MOPAC internal coordinates of N, CA, C and O (Angstrom, degrees):
PM7 1SCF
backbone

  N    0.0000 0     0.00 0     0.00 0    0    0    0
  C    1.4384 1     0.00 0     0.00 0    1    0    0
  C    1.5286 1   108.15 1     0.00 0    2    1    0
  O    1.2310 1   121.00 1   -42.92 1    3    2    1
  N    1.2761 1   115.70 1   137.08 1    3    2    1
  C    1.4633 1   118.38 1   180.00 1    5    3    2
  C    1.5211 1   109.68 1   -77.95 1    6    5    3
  O    1.2310 1   121.19 1   -18.16 1    7    6    5
  N    1.3137 1   115.33 1   161.84 1    7    6    5
  C    1.4592 1   119.95 1  -178.74 1    9    7    6
  C    1.5081 1   111.33 1   -65.58 1   10    9    7
  O    1.2310 1   119.55 1   143.87 1   11   10    9
  N    1.3111 1   118.46 1   -36.13 1   11   10    9
  C    1.4682 1   121.41 1   179.70 1   13   11   10
  C    1.5239 1   110.02 1   -64.44 1   14   13   11
  O    1.2310 1   120.38 1   136.43 1   15   14   13
  N    1.3203 1   116.87 1   -43.57 1   15   14   13
  C    1.4572 1   120.74 1   179.63 1   17   15   14
  C    1.5201 1   110.54 1   -64.00 1   18   17   15
  O    1.2310 1   121.24 1   138.31 1   19   18   17
  N    1.3307 1   115.23 1   -41.69 1   19   18   17
  C    1.4682 1   119.38 1   179.29 1   21   19   18
  C    1.5283 1   110.51 1   -65.03 1   22   21   19
  O    1.2310 1   119.65 1   139.21 1   23   22   21
  N    1.3170 1   118.27 1   -40.79 1   23   22   21
  C    1.4585 1   121.68 1   178.68 1   25   23   22
  C    1.5274 1   111.21 1   -63.61 1   26   25   23
  O    1.2310 1   120.76 1   135.99 1   27   26   25
  N    1.3274 1   116.16 1   -44.01 1   27   26   25
  C    1.4659 1   120.42 1   179.44 1   29   27   26
  C    1.5276 1   109.82 1   -64.14 1   30   29   27
  O    1.2310 1   120.59 1   135.80 1   31   30   29
  N    1.3144 1   116.48 1   -44.20 1   31   30   29
  C    1.4600 1   120.87 1   179.57 1   33   31   30
  C    1.5236 1   110.81 1   -61.74 1   34   33   31
  O    1.2310 1   120.38 1   135.04 1   35   34   33
  N    1.3290 1   116.88 1   -44.96 1   35   34   33
  C    1.4614 1   120.44 1   178.61 1   37   35   34
  C    1.5234 1   111.11 1   -62.90 1   38   37   35
  O    1.2310 1   120.86 1   137.90 1   39   38   37
  N    1.3372 1   115.96 1   -42.10 1   39   38   37
  C    1.4654 1   120.22 1  -179.45 1   41   39   38
  C    1.5295 1   110.58 1   -64.31 1   42   41   39
  O    1.2310 1   120.00 1   135.44 1   43   42   41
  N    1.3400 1   117.60 1   -44.56 1   43   42   41
  C    1.4681 1   122.25 1   179.56 1   45   43   42
  C    1.5242 1   109.73 1   -62.93 1   46   45   43
  O    1.2310 1   120.33 1   136.08 1   47   46   45
  N    1.3284 1   116.97 1   -43.92 1   47   46   45
  C    1.4666 1   120.35 1   178.71 1   49   47   46
  C    1.5226 1   110.66 1   -62.43 1   50   49   47
  O    1.2310 1   120.37 1   140.63 1   51   50   49
  N    1.3213 1   116.90 1   -39.37 1   51   50   49
  C    1.4588 1   120.90 1   178.47 1   53   51   50
  C    1.5248 1   110.97 1   -64.81 1   54   53   51
  O    1.2310 1   120.32 1   135.60 1   55   54   53
  N    1.3255 1   117.00 1   -44.40 1   55   54   53
  C    1.4692 1   121.28 1   179.56 1   57   55   54
  C    1.5212 1   110.31 1   -63.85 1   58   57   55
  O    1.2310 1   120.59 1   134.39 1   59   58   57
  N    1.3108 1   116.48 1   -45.61 1   59   58   57
  C    1.4691 1   120.73 1  -179.84 1   61   59   58
  C    1.5285 1   110.32 1   -62.39 1   62   61   59
  O    1.2310 1   120.14 1   138.00 1   63   62   61
  N    1.3280 1   117.34 1   -42.00 1   63   62   61
  C    1.4583 1   121.24 1   178.97 1   65   63   62
  C    1.5175 1   111.89 1   -61.71 1   66   65   63
  O    1.2310 1   120.66 1   135.96 1   67   66   65
  N    1.3467 1   116.35 1   -44.04 1   67   66   65
  C    1.4665 1   119.84 1   178.65 1   69   67   66
  C    1.5199 1   111.32 1   -64.31 1   70   69   67
  O    1.2310 1   120.43 1   136.91 1   71   70   69
  N    1.3320 1   116.78 1   -43.09 1   71   70   69
  C    1.4689 1   120.44 1   179.95 1   73   71   70
  C    1.5245 1   111.33 1   -64.47 1   74   73   71
  O    1.2310 1   120.56 1   140.19 1   75   74   73
  N    1.3198 1   116.53 1   -39.81 1   75   74   73
  C    1.4711 1   119.37 1   176.96 1   77   75   74
  C    1.5279 1   110.74 1   -65.41 1   78   77   75
  O    1.2310 1   120.45 1   141.75 1   79   78   77
  N    1.3222 1   116.74 1   -38.25 1   79   78   77
  C    1.4655 1   120.20 1   176.90 1   81   79   78
  C    1.5188 1   111.72 1   -64.20 1   82   81   79
  O    1.2310 1   120.43 1   137.12 1   83   82   81
  N    1.3306 1   116.77 1   -42.88 1   83   82   81
  C    1.4647 1   120.80 1   177.23 1   85   83   82
  C    1.5229 1   111.24 1   -63.84 1   86   85   83
  O    1.2310 1   120.94 1   137.09 1   87   86   85
  N    1.3348 1   115.81 1   -42.91 1   87   86   85
  C    1.4638 1   119.43 1   179.65 1   89   87   86
  C    1.5272 1   110.89 1   -63.65 1   90   89   87
  O    1.2310 1   120.46 1   139.27 1   91   90   89
  N    1.3357 1   116.72 1   -40.73 1   91   90   89
  C    1.4629 1   120.37 1   179.36 1   93   91   90
  C    1.5261 1   110.53 1   -65.18 1   94   93   91
  O    1.2310 1   120.36 1   138.54 1   95   94   93
  N    1.3286 1   116.91 1   -41.46 1   95   94   93
  C    1.4718 1   120.16 1   179.22 1   97   95   94
  C    1.5206 1   110.77 1   -64.76 1   98   97   95
  O    1.2310 1   120.09 1   138.47 1   99   98   97
  N    1.3287 1   117.44 1   -41.53 1   99   98   97
  C    1.4622 1   121.09 1   178.82 1  101   99   98
  C    1.5241 1   110.65 1   -65.29 1  102  101   99
  O    1.2310 1   120.54 1   138.86 1  103  102  101
  N    1.3257 1   116.58 1   -41.14 1  103  102  101
  C    1.4652 1   120.74 1   178.84 1  105  103  102
  C    1.5247 1   110.83 1   -63.55 1  106  105  103
  O    1.2310 1   120.20 1   138.62 1  107  106  105
  N    1.3377 1   117.22 1   -41.38 1  107  106  105
  C    1.4680 1   120.21 1   177.63 1  109  107  106
  C    1.5187 1   110.78 1   -62.27 1  110  109  107
  O    1.2310 1   120.41 1   138.01 1  111  110  109
  N    1.3377 1   116.82 1   -41.99 1  111  110  109
  C    1.4606 1   121.02 1  -179.58 1  113  111  110
  C    1.5268 1   110.35 1   -63.37 1  114  113  111
  O    1.2310 1   120.77 1   135.32 1  115  114  113
  N    1.3282 1   116.13 1   -44.68 1  115  114  113
  C    1.4690 1   119.77 1  -179.73 1  117  115  114
  C    1.5266 1   111.45 1   -67.06 1  118  117  115
  O    1.2310 1   120.26 1   139.47 1  119  118  117
  N    1.3224 1   117.12 1   -40.53 1  119  118  117
  C    1.4638 1   120.31 1   179.26 1  121  119  118
  C    1.5253 1   111.15 1   -65.49 1  122  121  119
  O    1.2310 1   120.63 1   142.70 1  123  122  121
  N    1.3239 1   116.39 1   -37.30 1  123  122  121
  C    1.4621 1   119.74 1   177.26 1  125  123  122
  C    1.5267 1   109.76 1   -63.32 1  126  125  123
  O    1.2310 1   120.57 1   136.99 1  127  126  125
  N    1.3353 1   116.51 1   -43.01 1  127  126  125
  C    1.4714 1   120.05 1   179.52 1  129  127  126
  C    1.5287 1   110.60 1   -64.53 1  130  129  127
  O    1.2310 1   120.07 1   139.11 1  131  130  129
  N    1.3260 1   117.47 1   -40.89 1  131  130  129
  C    1.4575 1   120.93 1   178.47 1  133  131  130
  C    1.5282 1   109.98 1   -65.87 1  134  133  131
  O    1.2310 1   120.07 1   139.65 1  135  134  133
  N    1.3250 1   117.48 1   -40.35 1  135  134  133
  C    1.4557 1   121.25 1   178.78 1  137  135  134
  C    1.5214 1   112.00 1   -61.76 1  138  137  135
  O    1.2310 1   120.68 1   137.88 1  139  138  137
  N    1.3305 1   116.31 1   -42.12 1  139  138  137
  C    1.4660 1   120.13 1   177.77 1  141  139  138
  C    1.5265 1   109.82 1   -64.99 1  142  141  139
  O    1.2310 1   120.31 1   138.93 1  143  142  141
  N    1.3243 1   117.02 1   -41.07 1  143  142  141
  C    1.4663 1   120.65 1   178.03 1  145  143  142
  C    1.5154 1   111.98 1   -62.40 1  146  145  143
  O    1.2310 1   120.40 1   137.50 1  147  146  145
  N    1.3262 1   116.84 1   -42.50 1  147  146  145
  C    1.4655 1   120.65 1   178.67 1  149  147  146
  C    1.5283 1   110.19 1   -64.64 1  150  149  147
  O    1.2310 1   120.38 1   138.28 1  151  150  149
  N    1.3242 1   116.88 1   -41.72 1  151  150  149
  C    1.4680 1   120.21 1   178.49 1  153  151  150
  C    1.5265 1   110.51 1   -61.12 1  154  153  151
  O    1.2310 1   120.40 1   138.92 1  155  154  153
  N    1.3230 1   116.84 1   -41.08 1  155  154  153
  C    1.4618 1   120.12 1   178.26 1  157  155  154
  C    1.5272 1   111.08 1   -63.70 1  158  157  155
  O    1.2310 1   120.08 1   139.80 1  159  158  157
  N    1.3272 1   117.45 1   -40.20 1  159  158  157
  C    1.4675 1   121.05 1   178.41 1  161  159  158
  C    1.5278 1   111.21 1   -65.31 1  162  161  159
  O    1.2310 1   120.24 1   140.90 1  163  162  161
  N    1.3125 1   117.15 1   -39.10 1  163  162  161
  C    1.4692 1   120.49 1   178.97 1  165  163  162
  C    1.5277 1   110.20 1   -64.77 1  166  165  163
  O    1.2310 1   120.33 1   135.58 1  167  166  165
  N    1.3313 1   116.97 1   -44.42 1  167  166  165
  C    1.4614 1   120.47 1   178.45 1  169  167  166
  C    1.5277 1   110.08 1   -63.44 1  170  169  167
  O    1.2310 1   120.46 1   138.82 1  171  170  169
  N    1.3348 1   116.72 1   -41.18 1  171  170  169
  C    1.4669 1   120.30 1   178.70 1  173  171  170
  C    1.5289 1   110.83 1   -63.05 1  174  173  171
  O    1.2310 1   120.14 1   139.15 1  175  174  173
  N    1.3254 1   117.33 1   -40.85 1  175  174  173
  C    1.4692 1   120.18 1   178.17 1  177  175  174
  C    1.5251 1   110.85 1   -64.81 1  178  177  175
  O    1.2310 1   120.44 1   138.85 1  179  178  177
  N    1.3224 1   116.77 1   -41.15 1  179  178  177
  C    1.4567 1   120.56 1   178.68 1  181  179  178
  C    1.5271 1   110.79 1   -63.98 1  182  181  179
  O    1.2310 1   120.25 1   136.03 1  183  182  181
  N    1.3179 1   117.13 1   -43.97 1  183  182  181
  C    1.4603 1   120.49 1   177.06 1  185  183  182
  C    1.5263 1   111.21 1   -64.17 1  186  185  183
  O    1.2310 1   120.55 1   145.17 1  187  186  185
  N    1.3323 1   116.55 1   -34.83 1  187  186  185
  C    1.4614 1   120.28 1   176.52 1  189  187  186
  C    1.5202 1   111.80 1   -64.02 1  190  189  187
  O    1.2310 1   120.61 1   139.11 1  191  190  189
  N    1.3225 1   116.43 1   -40.89 1  191  190  189
  C    1.4702 1   120.29 1   177.79 1  193  191  190
  C    1.5285 1   110.06 1   -64.81 1  194  193  191
  O    1.2310 1   120.56 1   136.56 1  195  194  193
  N    1.3444 1   116.54 1   -43.44 1  195  194  193
  C    1.4687 1   119.21 1   176.41 1  197  195  194
  C    1.5238 1   110.77 1   -61.71 1  198  197  195
  O    1.2310 1   120.54 1   138.45 1  199  198  197
  N    1.3269 1   116.57 1   -41.55 1  199  198  197
  C    1.4626 1   120.52 1   179.13 1  201  199  198
  C    1.5165 1   111.63 1   -62.70 1  202  201  199
  O    1.2310 1   120.76 1   140.16 1  203  202  201
  N    1.3317 1   116.15 1   -39.84 1  203  202  201
  C    1.4602 1   119.68 1   177.36 1  205  203  202
  C    1.5249 1   110.69 1   -63.01 1  206  205  203
  O    1.2310 1   120.54 1   136.51 1  207  206  205
  N    1.3222 1   116.58 1   -43.49 1  207  206  205
  C    1.4601 1   120.39 1   177.95 1  209  207  206
  C    1.5194 1   111.88 1   -62.18 1  210  209  207
  O    1.2310 1   120.95 1   137.44 1  211  210  209
  N    1.3296 1   115.80 1   -42.56 1  211  210  209
  C    1.4673 1   118.86 1   178.42 1  213  211  210
  C    1.5255 1   111.36 1   -66.69 1  214  213  211
  O    1.2310 1   120.50 1   144.26 1  215  214  213
  N    1.3205 1   116.65 1   -35.74 1  215  214  213
  C    1.4633 1   119.75 1   176.70 1  217  215  214
  C    1.5192 1   111.49 1   -64.24 1  218  217  215
  O    1.2310 1   120.87 1   137.64 1  219  218  217
  N    1.3247 1   115.95 1   -42.36 1  219  218  217
  C    1.4649 1   119.62 1   177.65 1  221  219  218
  C    1.5280 1   110.83 1   -65.70 1  222  221  219
  O    1.2310 1   120.21 1   142.23 1  223  222  221
  N    1.3361 1   117.20 1   -37.77 1  223  222  221
  C    1.4587 1   120.25 1   176.96 1  225  223  222
  C    1.5234 1   110.59 1   -64.97 1  226  225  223
  O    1.2310 1   120.56 1   143.49 1  227  226  225
  N    1.3310 1   116.53 1   -36.51 1  227  226  225
  C    1.4674 1   120.31 1   177.90 1  229  227  226
  C    1.5168 1   110.74 1   -65.15 1  230  229  227
  O    1.2310 1   120.52 1   137.93 1  231  230  229
  N    1.3356 1   116.60 1   -42.07 1  231  230  229
  C    1.4617 1   120.21 1   177.85 1  233  231  230
  C    1.5248 1   110.17 1   -62.47 1  234  233  231
  O    1.2310 1   120.70 1   136.37 1  235  234  233
  N    1.3411 1   116.26 1   -43.63 1  235  234  233
  C    1.4647 1   120.06 1   178.81 1  237  235  234
  C    1.5278 1   110.84 1   -63.08 1  238  237  235
  O    1.2310 1   120.23 1   139.55 1  239  238  237
  N    1.3256 1   117.16 1   -40.45 1  239  238  237
  C    1.4696 1   120.03 1   179.12 1  241  239  238
  C    1.5244 1   110.86 1   -65.47 1  242  241  239
  O    1.2310 1   120.82 1   141.32 1  243  242  241
  N    1.3408 1   116.04 1   -38.68 1  243  242  241
  C    1.4674 1   118.91 1   178.17 1  245  243  242
  C    1.5267 1   110.66 1   -65.75 1  246  245  243
  O    1.2310 1   120.55 1   138.67 1  247  246  245
  N    1.3295 1   116.55 1   -41.33 1  247  246  245
  C    1.4661 1   119.69 1   177.95 1  249  247  246
  C    1.5252 1   111.36 1   -67.07 1  250  249  247
  O    1.2310 1   120.53 1   151.52 1  251  250  249
  N    1.3452 1   116.58 1   -28.48 1  251  250  249
  C    1.4613 1   120.19 1  -178.84 1  253  251  250
  C    1.5237 1   112.12 1   -68.57 1  254  253  251
  O    1.2310 1   120.34 1   165.20 1  255  254  253
  N    1.3327 1   116.96 1   -14.80 1  255  254  253
  C    1.4646 1   118.51 1   175.34 1  257  255  254
  C    1.5202 1   111.52 1   -76.24 1  258  257  255
  O    1.2310 1   121.12 1   158.80 1  259  258  257
  N    1.3390 1   115.47 1   -21.20 1  259  258  257
  C    1.4607 1   120.49 1  -179.46 1  261  259  258
  C    1.5364 1   110.48 1  -102.45 1  262  261  259
  O    1.2310 1   120.54 1   136.62 1  263  262  261
  N    1.3302 1   116.56 1   -43.38 1  263  262  261
  C    1.4633 1   122.58 1  -178.43 1  265  263  262
  C    1.5264 1   108.38 1  -109.31 1  266  265  263
  O    1.2310 1   120.99 1    -7.07 1  267  266  265
  N    1.3278 1   115.71 1   172.93 1  267  266  265
  C    1.4579 1   118.21 1   173.85 1  269  267  266
  C    1.5365 1   108.74 1   -71.07 1  270  269  267
  O    1.2310 1   120.61 1   -20.87 1  271  270  269
  N    1.3170 1   116.43 1   159.13 1  271  270  269
  C    1.4630 1   121.53 1  -172.91 1  273  271  270
  C    1.5227 1   112.06 1   -58.62 1  274  273  271
  O    1.2310 1   120.42 1   134.28 1  275  274  273
  N    1.3287 1   116.80 1   -45.72 1  275  274  273
  C    1.4632 1   119.20 1  -177.95 1  277  275  274
  C    1.5175 1   111.00 1   -63.03 1  278  277  275
  O    1.2310 1   119.81 1   143.44 1  279  278  277
  N    1.3330 1   117.97 1   -36.56 1  279  278  277
  C    1.4543 1   120.75 1   179.80 1  281  279  278
  C    1.5277 1   110.87 1   -70.90 1  282  281  279
  O    1.2310 1   120.40 1   141.47 1  283  282  281
  N    1.3185 1   116.85 1   -38.53 1  283  282  281
  C    1.4621 1   120.62 1   177.39 1  285  283  282
  C    1.5236 1   110.45 1   -62.29 1  286  285  283
  O    1.2310 1   120.57 1   135.61 1  287  286  285
  N    1.3269 1   116.51 1   -44.39 1  287  286  285
  C    1.4697 1   120.11 1   178.31 1  289  287  286
  C    1.5232 1   110.91 1   -65.58 1  290  289  287
  O    1.2310 1   120.26 1   141.85 1  291  290  289
  N    1.3218 1   117.11 1   -38.15 1  291  290  289
  C    1.4603 1   120.92 1   178.64 1  293  291  290
  C    1.5294 1   111.11 1   -65.12 1  294  293  291
  O    1.2310 1   120.29 1   140.08 1  295  294  293
  N    1.3204 1   117.05 1   -39.92 1  295  294  293
  C    1.4718 1   120.93 1   178.44 1  297  295  294
  C    1.5232 1   110.42 1   -63.64 1  298  297  295
  O    1.2310 1   120.03 1   134.49 1  299  298  297
  N    1.3331 1   117.55 1   -45.51 1  299  298  297
  C    1.4678 1   120.94 1  -179.80 1  301  299  298
  C    1.5272 1   110.05 1   -65.17 1  302  301  299
  O    1.2310 1   120.11 1   136.50 1  303  302  301
  N    1.3225 1   117.39 1   -43.50 1  303  302  301
  C    1.4680 1   120.96 1   178.91 1  305  303  302
  C    1.5211 1   110.91 1   -62.27 1  306  305  303
  O    1.2310 1   120.32 1   136.54 1  307  306  305
  N    1.3174 1   116.99 1   -43.46 1  307  306  305
  C    1.4697 1   120.31 1   177.32 1  309  307  306
  C    1.5178 1   111.72 1   -61.99 1  310  309  307
  O    1.2310 1   120.53 1   140.23 1  311  310  309
  N    1.3200 1   116.59 1   -39.77 1  311  310  309
  C    1.4662 1   119.84 1   177.60 1  313  311  310
  C    1.5169 1   112.20 1   -63.93 1  314  313  311
  O    1.2310 1   120.15 1   139.54 1  315  314  313
  N    1.3297 1   117.31 1   -40.46 1  315  314  313
  C    1.4728 1   120.91 1   178.81 1  317  315  314
  C    1.5301 1   109.97 1   -64.84 1  318  317  315
  O    1.2310 1   120.31 1   135.00 1  319  318  317
  N    1.3337 1   117.01 1   -45.00 1  319  318  317
  C    1.4708 1   119.70 1   179.44 1  321  319  318
  C    1.5298 1   111.53 1   -66.67 1  322  321  319
  O    1.2310 1   119.86 1   143.35 1  323  322  321
  N    1.3210 1   117.87 1   -36.65 1  323  322  321
  C    1.4701 1   120.59 1   177.24 1  325  323  322
  C    1.5307 1   110.33 1   -63.71 1  326  325  323
  O    1.2310 1   120.55 1   136.30 1  327  326  325
  N    1.3241 1   116.56 1   -43.70 1  327  326  325
  C    1.4659 1   120.32 1   177.76 1  329  327  326
  C    1.5224 1   110.90 1   -62.88 1  330  329  327
  O    1.2310 1   120.48 1   138.31 1  331  330  329
  N    1.3329 1   116.68 1   -41.69 1  331  330  329
  C    1.4622 1   120.55 1   177.81 1  333  331  330
  C    1.5303 1   110.86 1   -62.01 1  334  333  331
  O    1.2310 1   120.26 1   138.44 1  335  334  333
  N    1.3317 1   117.10 1   -41.56 1  335  334  333
  C    1.4674 1   120.63 1   178.93 1  337  335  334
  C    1.5197 1   112.31 1   -63.90 1  338  337  335
  O    1.2310 1   120.46 1   137.45 1  339  338  337
  N    1.3236 1   116.72 1   -42.55 1  339  338  337
  C    1.4679 1   120.57 1   178.10 1  341  339  338
  C    1.5200 1   110.20 1   -62.40 1  342  341  339
  O    1.2310 1   120.30 1   136.72 1  343  342  341
  N    1.3469 1   117.02 1   -43.28 1  343  342  341
  C    1.4660 1   119.93 1   179.25 1  345  343  342
  C    1.5226 1   111.81 1   -64.97 1  346  345  343
  O    1.2310 1   119.99 1   143.37 1  347  346  345
  N    1.3305 1   117.62 1   -36.63 1  347  346  345
  C    1.4705 1   120.46 1   176.59 1  349  347  346
  C    1.5245 1   110.14 1   -62.88 1  350  349  347
  O    1.2310 1   120.31 1   133.18 1  351  350  349
  N    1.3237 1   117.02 1   -46.82 1  351  350  349
  C    1.4654 1   120.38 1  -179.39 1  353  351  350
  C    1.5217 1   111.45 1   -63.20 1  354  353  351
  O    1.2310 1   120.45 1   136.93 1  355  354  353
  N    1.3222 1   116.74 1   -43.07 1  355  354  353
  C    1.4647 1   119.86 1   178.50 1  357  355  354
  C    1.5230 1   111.49 1   -64.78 1  358  357  355
  O    1.2310 1   120.69 1   140.18 1  359  358  357
  N    1.3387 1   116.29 1   -39.82 1  359  358  357
  C    1.4584 1   120.08 1   178.33 1  361  359  358
  C    1.5146 1   112.29 1   -64.80 1  362  361  359
  O    1.2310 1   120.32 1   137.37 1  363  362  361
  N    1.3250 1   116.99 1   -42.63 1  363  362  361
  C    1.4643 1   120.94 1   178.81 1  365  363  362
  C    1.5273 1   109.86 1   -64.23 1  366  365  363
  O    1.2310 1   120.49 1   138.27 1  367  366  365
  N    1.3216 1   116.67 1   -41.73 1  367  366  365
  C    1.4614 1   120.19 1   179.46 1  369  367  366
  C    1.5321 1   110.66 1   -63.16 1  370  369  367
  O    1.2310 1   120.58 1   136.58 1  371  370  369
  N    1.3168 1   116.49 1   -43.42 1  371  370  369
  C    1.4678 1   119.87 1  -178.92 1  373  371  370
  C    1.5259 1   111.13 1   -66.08 1  374  373  371
  O    1.2310 1   120.26 1   139.11 1  375  374  373
  N    1.3373 1   117.10 1   -40.89 1  375  374  373
  C    1.4621 1   120.36 1   179.77 1  377  375  374
  C    1.5238 1   110.23 1   -66.02 1  378  377  375
  O    1.2310 1   119.93 1   138.14 1  379  378  377
  N    1.3151 1   117.74 1   -41.86 1  379  378  377
  C    1.4654 1   120.11 1  -178.02 1  381  379  378
  C    1.5209 1   110.95 1   -68.37 1  382  381  379
  O    1.2310 1   119.57 1   149.85 1  383  382  381
  N    1.3296 1   118.42 1   -30.15 1  383  382  381
  C    1.4648 1   120.51 1   177.04 1  385  383  382
  C    1.5241 1   111.61 1   -73.12 1  386  385  383
  O    1.2310 1   120.18 1   145.21 1  387  386  385
  N    1.3122 1   117.26 1   -34.79 1  387  386  385
  C    1.4607 1   121.60 1  -174.79 1  389  387  386
  C    1.5173 1   113.52 1   -88.41 1  390  389  387
  O    1.2310 1   119.96 1   168.00 1  391  390  389
  N    1.3245 1   117.69 1   -12.00 1  391  390  389
  C    1.4508 1   119.83 1  -179.49 1  393  391  390
  C    1.5196 1   109.21 1   -74.71 1  394  393  391
  O    1.2310 1   120.06 1   -54.74 1  395  394  393
  N    1.3443 1   117.49 1   125.26 1  395  394  393
  C    1.4627 1   118.65 1  -178.96 1  397  395  394
  C    1.5261 1   110.89 1   -67.96 1  398  397  395
  O    1.2310 1   120.70 1   -34.90 1  399  398  397
  N    1.3114 1   116.28 1   145.10 1  399  398  397
  C    1.4644 1   118.89 1   178.04 1  401  399  398
  C    1.5329 1   110.21 1   -66.06 1  402  401  399
  O    1.2310 1   121.19 1   -30.27 1  403  402  401
  N    1.3234 1   115.33 1   149.73 1  403  402  401
  C    1.4550 1   120.41 1  -179.87 1  405  403  402
  C    1.5176 1   108.81 1   -77.30 1  406  405  403
  O    1.2310 1   120.88 1   -47.62 1  407  406  405
  N    1.3251 1   115.93 1   132.38 1  407  406  405
  C    1.4534 1   121.33 1   177.76 1  409  407  406
  C    1.5350 1   108.24 1   -72.91 1  410  409  407
  O    1.2310 1   120.13 1   -59.21 1  411  410  409
  N    1.3352 1   117.36 1   120.79 1  411  410  409
  C    1.4579 1   121.44 1  -175.69 1  413  411  410
  C    1.5321 1   110.76 1   -61.83 1  414  413  411
  O    1.2310 1   120.29 1   140.00 1  415  414  413
  N    1.3225 1   117.04 1   -40.00 1  415  414  413
  C    1.4510 1   120.64 1  -178.19 1  417  415  414
  C    1.5308 1   110.34 1   -66.60 1  418  417  415
  O    1.2310 1   120.38 1   139.95 1  419  418  417
  N    1.3266 1   116.87 1   -40.05 1  419  418  417
  C    1.4574 1   120.77 1  -179.91 1  421  419  418
  C    1.5224 1   111.32 1   -68.14 1  422  421  419
  O    1.2310 1   120.36 1   140.13 1  423  422  421
  N    1.3306 1   116.92 1   -39.87 1  423  422  421
  C    1.4620 1   119.49 1  -178.98 1  425  423  422
  C    1.5158 1   111.81 1   -71.31 1  426  425  423
  O    1.2310 1   119.52 1   148.64 1  427  426  425
  N    1.3416 1   118.53 1   -31.36 1  427  426  425
  C    1.4608 1   120.17 1   179.48 1  429  427  426
  C    1.5215 1   111.03 1   -76.99 1  430  429  427
  O    1.2310 1   119.45 1   154.13 1  431  430  429
  N    1.3319 1   118.66 1   -25.87 1  431  430  429
  C    1.4538 1   120.67 1   179.81 1  433  431  430
  C    1.5261 1   111.13 1   -76.57 1  434  433  431
  O    1.2310 1   119.87 1   157.29 1  435  434  433
  N    1.3464 1   117.86 1   -22.71 1  435  434  433
  C    1.4601 1   121.21 1   177.70 1  437  435  434
  C    1.5185 1   111.63 1   -74.20 1  438  437  435
  O    1.2310 1   120.12 1   152.13 1  439  438  437
  N    1.3033 1   117.38 1   -27.87 1  439  438  437
  C    1.4669 1   120.65 1  -176.00 1  441  439  438
  C    1.4977 1   112.71 1   -71.63 1  442  441  439
  O    1.2310 1   120.10 1   180.00 1  443  442  441

């Protein structure tokens, strides 16, 4: 190998190594920022769930001023389950509408 070829090869390898190092450092920085963002979203979701529970407890406590405590809790629990049931039905309906029909020719060729 001639000296010029060796110098060019060494220079190219050096440039590529530096660029890969810079790219790796930038990727680490971006991944760290994304990780912190995801952690913040998880904490926010957890606080939201706690807030929802406290809101439901507040509703039950307000109802307990009118009804007995067990009845107030039963009313709130029934309301939560009713809402969950409605959301399940709506979700199933939406999924069944958006699911593409099965191609008869494609399904018969698999058999």
